[in-house]
Each structure stands twice: as C-alpha cells, then as structure tokens.
N, C-alpha and C positions, 0 to 999 in steps of 0.2 A: 260711627257703626262700622263695625268688623264686617271688609267686603269676602265673601269664599269663594272660592272658583268652582265654577260649574264640577272640576275634576274631585275636588273637595268637599264638595256637597255632597256628591254621589258617593263617593269611601263612607263620608261622615250617617249617610243613611245606613248602608249594608252594615256600617260596626254597629248601629242601634238598635235594643230590644225594649219594645214599649211592653208592659205590664208582666205580669206573673206569671201568664200563660205562656208566653213569647221565650221568658226568662227559664223559665218550667221546664220546654221543651230543648231549648237549647243545653243545659245542664242534664236532664235525665231524662232524656230521649221521649216525652209524654209530655203532654199539658195538663194529665190529671194532677201532677207534685206542683200544682200554682200555692196551694195551702202551705208546704212546706219551704217552698219559696219564700210567701209574706210572712213566716216565722222568721226564720233566717235573716232575713230584711229588720224584721222588727227587733231581733236582739244585735242589730249591725255585727254578723256575723257572715254577710255579701257583700261584695262593693257595690252597690247602685246608688242612684241619686231620684229626688225627685223631682217632678213640676209638675206643680199644683199637687191633685191628687193621684197620680200617675205615678207608678217606679219606673225607673229605666234602667238599662246597664249597657253597657259597650263588651262587644263579643270578644275585643283582643285584651279589656283590662279582666274579665273574665278569664280570660285563657292565662292570662301571666298570674293572676291570684290562684288557679288551681295549680301551676310549676312551682309557686312560692309554697303553696301546701306539701305538697308531694317533697319538696325538697327539704323542708323541714320536721317532715316525718323522718326521712330517712337519715336525715342527720341525727333525730333523736333515735334513731335504731342502734345506728353506728355510737353513740357515746354508752347507750345503756350494754354492750357485750364488753 
C-alpha cells in the first residue's frame, strides 16, 4: 500500500472538497447553489469524482479548470473579431 507522509496528507485534506454544498460554497460563495453543482456534475461539466455516493473535488483542479475555461473563452472572443 502507498505510504503518505503527514505533510502530504495534510495538503491533500486541505485541497479536498466533499459534497455538493462544500463545492458550491467554494465555486459560488454559498452552499445554497448545491443543486447547480449536482446538475453540472450530472452533465459531466465539472471536474469531480465519486467515492461511493459522495462527490468530491480538489480545489486545485477546480481552479485550474476555471483558468482553462477563461483562457478558452478569451481565445474565442479574439478569433471572432
């Protein structure tokens, strides 16, 4: 089995979001948007993963995904001109 150092373990726990409410609060600033998160997950439009019945996301992956979305949109705008 893979050994995880306490330092790595703490970094992983700090980067992990568990459940639609936590993901909604991170992305939208309010847990009330959890339904929106579940809809995005169902449509495979949000980088998440499942462990059992729970959804999880890494903050670092979400931030990278947002940056990629912004870059893609910006490039599309410049191509349209």
